[in-house]
N, C-alpha and C positions, 0 to 999 in steps of 0.2 A: 058200220061203227062200235058194236058191241069186238069184231076180232081184229079193231085195231090196239086195242088195250094188250088182251096176249102180247101183241108183236112188239110194243113199246116194251111192254115190263120183260120180254126174252129180248130186245136188244141191249135194254138197262142190265140185264143178269149178262148178258155177253160181256158188255164193257165192264162190267165189276170184275170179272173173272179175270179179263185181261189186266185190267190195271191190279190185282190180288198177284198175277201172274209177274207181270214184271217188278213189281216192289220185289217180292219174294227174287226176283232172279238178278235185283240191282242189288237187295243185300247178300246174295250170294258172293257176286261178282266183288262189290266192296269187301265184303271181310274177306278172300280170300286174298285180296289187293292188300290189304289193312294188314292182315297177317305177314305176307311177304315181306311186306315196309318192315314192321316190327323187327322181323328174324335178319334182314341186312342190318339194322341198326341194332341190335342186337351180338352181331357176329363182328362188329368194330369196336364197340361199346364197352370195350372189356372191365370200363374203369371204371364202371357202373352209371355213368352221371345222367342223371333226371334229364328232364325238358326245363325243368324252374332253373337247374347248376349250368344246363347249358345253356338258358337267356342271360347268365349273369354273367358268364364268360364272353359273352358275344355283346353284351353290352360293354362290359370293360375295356375290352378289345376294340371297339369302335369307338368310345366316347374316351376313355382315359381311367385314371382311381376315380370313385362314389365313396361318399360318407351313407352307413347304413339306412340312415334315411333316403337317401338320392336314389338310391337298389329300390328300395320300397319302396318309393314314388314312381320309377320306372314301371316296374310291372304289375306293379296294383294289388300289393299285397303288404303284411301287417309287418313291424318291425320285430314282432317274433318268428314270425317264418325264415325273414333275411337273417335274421341270426342263426339258425338252424342249420341253413340254406350253406352260407360262409361257410361252416364250421365246418359241415362236411368239404366244401372245396377247398378249405386251410389245411385238414388231415389228408386230405392228397394231392397235393402240394399243388395247387391249379390258379390258388390266389394267396398275395398276402394282407395282412389286416396289420395297420399300424394307426397309431394314435395321433388326433391334431399336436402342433407343437404348441402352438397358443389356445386353442381348449381342449382341454384332455377327454372333454365328454363326447367331442366327435372320434370316429374311429374312421380311416380309410380303407378301402378296399382295390385291390390290384392285380393285373392279372401276371403270370409268372410264364417262363418260357416254356414250363411245362404245360401252363392250361392252353400259352396261343400253341403248341405244338398238338393238341387235344383235337384244337378248332382244324387245324392244318390237316388234318386225319380224318375227321369229320367230312370236313368239304370234298377231300379225296374221294373219301366212301359214298359220298351224294352223289357228286357226278360222275361218279362208277355205275349208280343207278339212274341215273337217266341218262347215260349215253346210252344202256342195255334196254329202258325205256322207248325212248328213240329209236333204237335201230329196229324195233314193231311197227314203227308207225311210219305213215306218210307224212309229208307236209301238210295235208288237209286235214289228217287228224291229228297231228300236234296243232294246229290253230285252233280246231275244235275241242281237246282236250284239254289245253289250257284258257280257253274262254269258261267250261264246264269246272274247270278249275277255280278260275275268277267269280267264277258264280253261286257258288258253293260256299267259298269261303265269305263272300260277301249277305251270302243266306244262314249260316252257321254267327258270324258278329252282329245280325242283327242292321247292316248297312247295307241294302235293298237299292244299287241306283237304275 
């Protein structure tokens, strides 16, 4: 009986070492992937558009003109934050801002041709990265990767199903 305790301890220590090794390996590989994806993003994003600004452009391209309040509600941020983000997008000629003709308190934001062109360029770049990723994976690996991405996205948003 006494000899089983050290075996249990040894098994647990081995399990912990494997978990630490897997975690370390996962972190290393994830960090490398993240760095490569960021480098690809930065390579095409010479305009310096942030992810929050991108979300505004995408929202306007998909849904049409929006007020400052509608933008803030849509991306779950403050009016102050939206004002700063939209100012930068206006300065980069990615969106326009116009006052409501009936109620001058409201400002409408609309994507410009330059904003649409940026989104097209971003999509083209993203598709290029996706194609290169696909080339290195089998169909089964692609299905597994998609399933893992969905699971990770759910865990990051707290939406476990």
